[in-house]
FIPARO-11607 format. One line per 10 residues: number of its first residue (from 0); for each residue x, y, z of C-alpha. Coordinates in steps of 0.2 Angstrom, whole numbers, plus 5000, padded with zeros to 4 digits. Last residue first. Layout:
<marvos>
NUM	X,Y,Z  ...
</marvos>
This chain:
<marvos>
136	4955,5180,4941  4969,5190,4948  4960,5191,4965  4957,5172,4964  4941,5170,4976  4931,5162,4962  4942,5152,4950  4954,5160,4937  4970,5152,4943  4972,5137,4954
126	4982,5131,4969  4984,5112,4970  4980,5106,4987  4985,5089,4992  4974,5080,5005  4979,5067,5017  4967,5053,5023  4980,5039,5024  4983,5039,5005  4981,5055,4995
116	4966,5064,4989  4968,5078,4977  4960,5095,4980  4958,5109,4968  4963,5126,4975  4958,5144,4976  4969,5152,4990  4967,5152,5009  4966,5133,5010  4957,5126,5025
106	4966,5120,5041  4957,5105,5048  4972,5094,5050  4988,5103,5046  4989,5108,5028  4996,5101,5012  5003,5111,4998  5005,5113,4979  5010,5129,4970  5015,5128,4951
96	5028,5140,4945  5026,5155,4934  5039,5165,4943  5027,5178,4951  5014,5164,4952  5025,5154,4964  5029,5170,4974  5011,5174,4976  5006,5156,4980  5019,5156,4994
86	5013,5172,5001  4994,5167,5000  4997,5150,5009  5009,5156,5022  4996,5162,5035  4986,5146,5033  5000,5135,5040  5009,5124,5028  5009,5106,5034  5020,5102,5018
76	5024,5116,5007  5027,5117,4988  5034,5128,4975  5035,5120,4958  5044,5124,4941  5057,5134,4951  5070,5145,4942  5065,5162,4950  5061,5155,4967  5077,5157,4977
66	5083,5172,4967  5067,5181,4972  5072,5182,4990  5055,5181,4999  5047,5193,5011  5032,5183,5017  5041,5168,5010  5054,5170,5024  5071,5163,5018  5086,5153,5025
56	5092,5143,5011  5095,5124,5009  5100,5114,4994  5095,5096,4995  5108,5083,4989  5119,5086,5004  5105,5080,5016  5095,5093,5026  5098,5102,5043  5088,5118,5046
46	5094,5136,5048  5079,5147,5053  5065,5155,5043  5064,5140,5032  5068,5135,5014  5072,5119,5005  5079,5119,4987  5077,5104,4977  5084,5099,4960  5075,5083,4955
36	5085,5067,4951  5075,5054,4961  5086,5055,4976  5083,5074,4976  5064,5070,4977  5067,5058,4992  5077,5072,5001  5064,5085,4998  5050,5073,5005  5061,5068,5020
26	5066,5085,5025  5055,5085,5041  5063,5096,5054  5055,5112,5046  5054,5113,5028  5045,5129,5028  5043,5132,5009  5050,5118,4998  5057,5124,4981  5057,5113,4966
16	5066,5111,4950  5063,5097,4938  5045,5094,4942  5038,5076,4938  5044,5071,4955  5030,5080,4964  5016,5068,4962  5026,5052,4966  5035,5061,4980  5018,5065,4987
6	5011,5048,4984  5026,5041,4993  5023,5052,5008  5005,5048,5009  5009,5030,5009  5006,5017,4995  5000,5000,5000
</marvos>
């Protein structure tokens, strides 16, 4: 049986260059993507430990360094708190990257999304343009 983590990696591995927002103490998805040949940069507001295959940069997505995101195909966040949904989506849109994320428990997405069901009851949110609530519509 596939786990939520395996499903996430399977979904994200189609991207060549990814940026994980708010990696925290759980770099396992970023590391699995790097093992599959993806270029992954993990970010957080404080220094975090990641494997040598994953790049790491201290960055606050609410005041992002554009150079981190400019070449990304996908910006993603795992267990991303609601207050970071809009800033992460904004930076992804600025550089024409997809934005995918999961939340903690009952947190609802703060940007327009499509939902994808993952194993173990997890939901992957895929930010969408041109739907109700999209300020750029």
